[in-house]
N, C-alpha and C positions, 0 to 999 in steps of 0.2 A: 544497602551498596545504594551511597547517595547520591556520586557522581558516577553518573555512563561513560562510556563512549561508546558512541553511537553513529553507524555510515549507512549509506544507501547509495546507490550505481544507473547516475542516468545516462544511456547506453545508446548509442545506434544498431539499427540493424546488417549484420554479418551476409545472412543472401543465402545462409542454414542457418540448422539447431545443435549441431553438433559447437560450429564455432563458437556457437553465440553463447550455449552454457560456458564453453571450459572460456570465452573473457572473463563471464561473471567469476568461475572461479579463483582466475587471477588476477581479480578486482576483493574479487574477497580474503584473499590469502594478504595481499597485498593489506587493507585494511585490518585483520589479524597485527601482521606484524608492527603496524599503529599503531597496536591496542584497542583498538575495537571490538564489543562482546555483544554485540546487535550490529547487522544488516538487513534490510531491505532490498529490493529489486522491482521495478517496474511493471506495470500492468502485464501479463502475461509474457512474459518476459520472454520465454526463452520462443520467440515466431513475433514475426511481423505483425502488424495490428492491421489485420487480414479483414476489420470489418468496415472498413474504406469499399470493399466492392461486396455482392452478396451472392455470393459464390461454393457451391456444395462440396466443389475442391479442399476446402480449407478445413472442414470437420476432420484433417488427417491432423492435425497440431493437437487433438483431444487424446487425452492420456490421466487412466486413474490416479484417486488418489486417496491415500497415500501410495498406494501399489504401483505405481507408474514409473518409468525407468528416471523420472526426472525427479522426480521425492525422492527418490532410493540414491540419487548421485547427492541430492539435496544431503539427507541425512550425513551421506560418507563426509561434505566438508564439517558441516558440521562439528565431528567429528576430528574431526583433522584439526579444525581451526578454535575449536572450544569456542563460536559462537552463538545466540540465535539467531534465525533464518526467516526470513518471512520469503516466499517463493509463490509469487503469481501466476498462474499457470490454466493452462484451458482445462478443465475437466471433463470426463464422459463417465455419470454414473452404472449408465447401462447403454442398450439401444434407443435416442432418441432421447435420453435425458440428458444436456452439456449445461452445465456453469460456469462463472467468471468464478476464479475461483483462488484465494492464497492457501497454502499451508503453512501451518507455523512450525516451523523446528528445534528443538529446545540447542540446547551447547554440547549436550552428551551425545545429540544425535536422534534423543528421540524424538519423535512425530506426535507433536501434542492438540490438535486441530484443527480445522478448516472454518474457513471464513466464506461464506457463494453473496458475492454483490446484489445485492436489495433491488435496487433500481436499473432497469436498464433501457438506457437509451434507445431513439430509431426515426432517426434526422439525418440529413443528406450526411456522407461519411464518419457516418459511425453507427450503420443498420445492426447493431446489436442486435436486436426479438431474434432478426434470422436462425442466428447459432447458441444464443441460451437462456434457458428458462431464469425466471428469476428466483432469488435466493431465498433458500426452505431452512438457513441453517441459525436462524437467529444470528443473534450476537456477541457471540463469544471474548473475552478477554481469558488471553496467558497468560498464568501465570511461569515465565520464565527464569534463565538463570537472573535475566537480571529485573525483571519486576514482571510487572504488569503489561501487559503488553495488549495491543487490539486493533483491525484491522479494518480498514474502512474502502473500498475501491473509486476509484474515478468517477462517474458522476453519481453515484453517491452523497462525493461531497454537499453537493448543489439540497444538500435535506438535513435538517437541524435534527432530528429525529431520532437518526443513530447514532453520530457523534455522543449525546445523549444518552444515551443505550450503554454508550459504550465507555462512559465516565459514572452511569449510575453504576457498573458490571465491575471499576473499580479498576477502572486502566487508565495505567503512569505514561506510556508510550504508542500512540494510534500510528499507526501506517498507512500512505495516503496515495499508492502505487497505481499511478495517473498513465493515460495518454493523449494528450489533447494540445491545440494547433493555432495558431496566430489568430487564426478567423472569424475564433469563435465565440472566446470568451477567453483570452487574455489578460483581459482586464479586471478578471475577477479570483485569477489564482493569486495573487498575497491578497485579499481581502475576506477568501472564504476559508480558509485553511487557520491564521493566523485570530476571526473570529470564534470560530470554532474555538483554536487551543485556549483565549481569554473564556467566553463562556460558561466550556466544560474544565476549564482548571487541569489540563495534560501539558505535554506535549507532542507535537504533529510531525511526523516526516512526513513531510508533498516530497514527493517521488513524480516524475515526469520522461517521459521519450526526450527525443536528441536527433532532425536530420529529415529527409525527409526519402520514405520508401516505396517500394518499385508498386504495389496496388492501388498507388492515387495518391493525389494533390497533396495531403494534410501534411504542412508545417509544423513538426513536434516542434518544438521552442527549450527542450528543456527548464531551465530556471528551478531545478531545486532544489529544497531547502529545509532546515529547521525550525520549526520558531517554538517557545516556548509557553508556559501558563501565564503570561504577560501581553501576547505576544509577541513580539520583540526574534529577527529573526538574531538564533544562532550563529555568529560569522557570517559571512558574505554568501550571497546564492547564485550557487552555481550557476555558469554560463550559458549564454540562450541558443548556440552555433556550436559547443563540442563537448563528448563526450568528459563524462569523469563523478569520479570515486569521490565523494565528500564524506566527512570523518568529524563528528564535533566532539565536544563534552557537554554532556547535559545532567545539571542539578537539579535531580530529582527533589532536594529538600524544599526547592521553592514550591512545591505541590502545596504542602500543604502549608507554605507560611503565605498563599496567595490563599489558598484557602480560608486562612483565619481572617484573612483582614479585607477578604472582598465577600465572602461568607454567599455566593450565588447557591452553595445547594443547599443553606440551613434556611432560605424564603422562596426555596420553590413553595408551588403550589399545586401537586396530580391533584387534592380535590380537585379544583377550580379551571381541568382540562377537560373534561371529557368530550366536548366539544373538537377537538382537534382527531380523536378518530372515531367521526360517526359520519359515514361512508357524505 
């Protein structure tokens, strides 16, 4: 499959999990009607961004992966729509073991695996270390019905090492579900993911929440987008204020073209990089 029609959703918080999931189901069905074969949702998509505060009540949003209710429901949705779905949720593995996770579901509803966010912030408005352990499941690249798909979550995007691991794993499209607000790093939003797409020569789907939610002052500014291996936006960037379903055609043939032309993987020097991983 050379051209892949891909989708992403940037959404406003509805106030409860049931309506939030239902809204995403409708976006997915609309994406499928428009011919999309893969879709991704924003960070902890079925909940508010509760990490604006540090309160034990918010552990209630956690559920098992893959056997929790949300992932099971998304598996049914994948079967219904025939789409690959990237499903970011708050995962509980066992009591005291919590992760910021994304499940990847194939177009036939089969569960392919999960990515757990590696880099966990702990700054004002993003108190994630209160809730999440650092990811320990590596950098999986999932062999899906549309090609090789990877996931990198929000704060991860500031760290080039994971982007490269996904590229070395063969990723053609990396979803980066996020929750980031205007005052913190908005000027980086349209820098980092295009730069990662260029450096690693694959497509990136950058997803951000939109709006102000009940647990803090963060103003999530949307502007979600797809970017190609040359660092060019695929179509327009989404609204900075409104919920939006973004559907774009991604020409995966461009990946081989760019890798032959720029040859970054050929010219890597892993023999010289030992210092990068010394404490």
